[in-house]
ZADRENMI-761836 format. One record per atom (N, C-alpha, C): x, y, z. Coordinates in steps of 0.001 Angstrom, whole numbers, plus 500000, padded with zeros to 6 digits. Atoms other than C-alpha are relative to their C-alpha. Example, Ala and Ser with C-alpha at 12.3 -4.5 7.8 and 13.67 -1.06 7.14 Angstrom:
<rs>
500890498810500000;512300495500507800;500900501200500000;499180498810499940;513670498940507140;499230501090500730;
</rs>
This chain:
<rs>
501018500874500190;828550408065708875;499651499083500819;500274500954498835;826727405998711367;499548498710499393;500433501372500211;826070402365711456;498723499850499689;501582500276500323;822865401039709871;499642498898501221;500522500950499274;820705398953712115;500120498544499641;500133501432500339;820906395125712378;501659499551499944;498774500800499892;823657392638712131;500796500167498590;499188499860501165;826538392871709627;499678501247499070;500225498872500953;825392396297708369;498604499902499351;501342500303500529;821962394872707376;499050501047500682;501017499262499581;819102397169707687;498989499340500937;500726500680499207;817062394380709236;500747498840500447;499186500951499511;818342391690711409;499442498489499162;500621501193500599;815877389080709654;498834500397499088;501162499870501015;813577389032706637;499309498664500064;500885501244500159;810775386493706329;499127500389498754;500860499819501247;809237386181702851;499143498891499769;501195501189500155;805946384218702147;499576500050498581;500402500111501372;805240382907698795;498424500011499929;501429499909500120;801840384180697743;499501499804498809;500235500144501456;801990383143694126;498561498951499971;501320500769500205;798555381940692783;500172499671498311;499903500255501401;798605379944689399;498626499656499478;501208500144500689;795686379960687145;499831498744499124;500089501209500952;796595376731685304;499540498904500703;500453501299499215;795558374469688192;501250499402500677;498861500579499469;799168373641689075;500048500451501608;500007499491498725;800033373762692723;500539501175500366;499427498861499567;800674376941694373;499744500478501410;500133499723498617;801129378517697821;498586500773500371;501271499474499530;798016380652697598;498849499193500127;500993501019499754;795842377588697336;500053499477501504;499685500468498553;797103376842701130;499988501002500968;499993499054499092;796011379981702848;501393500992500336;498736499360499908;799396381631702135;499849501493500622;500172498520499727;798000385279702507;499563500048501462;500289500044498659;796461384356705776;501111499846500971;498938500371499097;799520383003707166;501027501390499873;499199498839500021;801450386253705911;499354501116501063;500788498786499114;798785388499707685;500295499592501366;499900500478498449;799060386433710974;501474500398500285;498616499673499687;802902386731710787;500186501400500187;499877498655499833;802820390291710153;499467500631501245;500675499668498845;800310390856712958;500857499689501373;499171500406498872;802395388895715446;501425500771500144;498732499102500006;805760390700714516;499781501324500562;500292498614499540;804062393999715061;499540500146501457;500429499929498635;802324393254718289;501016499695501093;498710500519499176;805509391563719752;501214501019500082;498839499057500103;807634394731719037;501020499413499091;498763500565500890;809791392792716561;500293500643498652;499877499302501314;809078394936713435;500860501336500235;499309498725500268;811363397681712211;501518499813499867;498686500229500244;814891398551711508;500941499363501140;499060500805499006;817589396383713143;499145498663500658;500670501003499525;814738393819713771;499455499066498901;500644500999501101;812305391739711445;499217500866499051;500979499385501180;810571392654708186;499354498804499359;500758500935500760;807816390526706825;499640500361498837;500256499607501237;807510390513703310;499152498993499144;500762500870501079;805202389105700326;501041499793499066;499390500433501310;806818387266697416;499230499363499028;500530500820501123;805941385809694231;500503498554500053;499557501580499918;806889382221693346;501425499881500536;498600500221499410;809744381058695370;500732498743499560;499595501262500715;809956377816693158;500118498798500920;499906501117499069;809465375545696032;498391499347500020;501370500178499912;805816374585695207;499589498622500622;500189501457499438;806084370880696065;500029499959501417;499908500059498411;806712371776699699;499103501083500656;500689498831499612;804132374531699734;498898499799501065;499751498630500097;802813376692701357;501538500204500556;498557499852499505;806556377983702070;500246501609500182;499422498638499614;808340380939703555;501462499806500326;498506500352499675;811994381519703990;500545501256500928;499410498926499174;813900383530706668;501535500193499606;498627499551500292;817073385405705814;500341500857501172;498953500298500814;819944386026706430;500463498265499943;499791501276499846;819823382263707556;499748499125498747;500524500885500855;818208380891704525;499443498822500288;500779501142499397;815903378651706364;498677499925499463;501296500044500595;812958377424704411;499111499306500703;501207500637499208;809688376533706193;498773499757499153;501565500315500519;806497374601705199;499212500104501210;500843499877498831;803836375449707507;498672499506499636;501398500417500459;800144374120707778;498904500933500766;501076499437499269;798293376457710262;500636501157500759;499587498798499238;798560379579712405;501001499580501319;499051500442498862;800270377549715269;501472499943499527;498634500000500577;803264376944712966;500578501328499887;499498498669499977;803526380567712224;500407500831501229;499658499569498638;803380381465715833;501276499491500428;498826500749499611;806191378820716438;501199500765499347;498849499414500874;808508380445713677;500133501292500594;499742498481499484;807856383964715068;500716499869501403;499495499975498655;808517383034718642;501456499324500147;498876500790500108;811386380531718052;501050500714498979;498844499436500918;813374381896714918;499891501494499914;500194498482500230;812215385547714484;500416500687501257;499818499241498755;812272386479718189;501454499503500591;498799500385499104;815149384151719576;501126499448499118;499209500274500888;817003383197716518;500270498265499943;499833501550499897;816399379210717015;499088499567498886;500581500495501282;815476377408713686;498969498976500776;500975500972499692;812186375404714025;500311498746499137;499420501154500787;813772372114712794;498586499141499401;501148500732500492;810262370280712480;499135500700498720;500912499287501065;808779372851709912;501141500223498788;499124499908500985;811938372725707767;499652499292498667;500449500631501320;811081372192703934;501210499203499584;499086501120500474;812890369003702813;500770500642498802;499005499367500993;815986370169700578;499564499650498581;500397500478501482;814745368022697531;498822500503499547;501315499494500432;811444369726697350;500347501272499183;500068498828500795;811309372123694432;498661500386499287;501309499835500614;808785373025692044;499262498673499570;
</rs>
């Protein structure tokens, strides 16, 4: 049997999950903050930079990640780094720094105390 791509036997080196949850109740949710657009932009960047695929990066949609107070949020695994972003430039920085080079973007880290 051959080794699987990625570190520690993982199929992907990194996963980034974007909360795309929308609440009809009027409560805060990531969908109210252009989360879909951020997901689409990240996916495009990862593909065009040749970072997508086995042993590399996977960009995924997620439902509620229960960090609404910090929204919009995304999380990068396996490092379990939570980010709050505001625009496409933030997404570009996450892709270039963290997804491409493994360097956490400290200024975008979601404060640990922010939950739902």
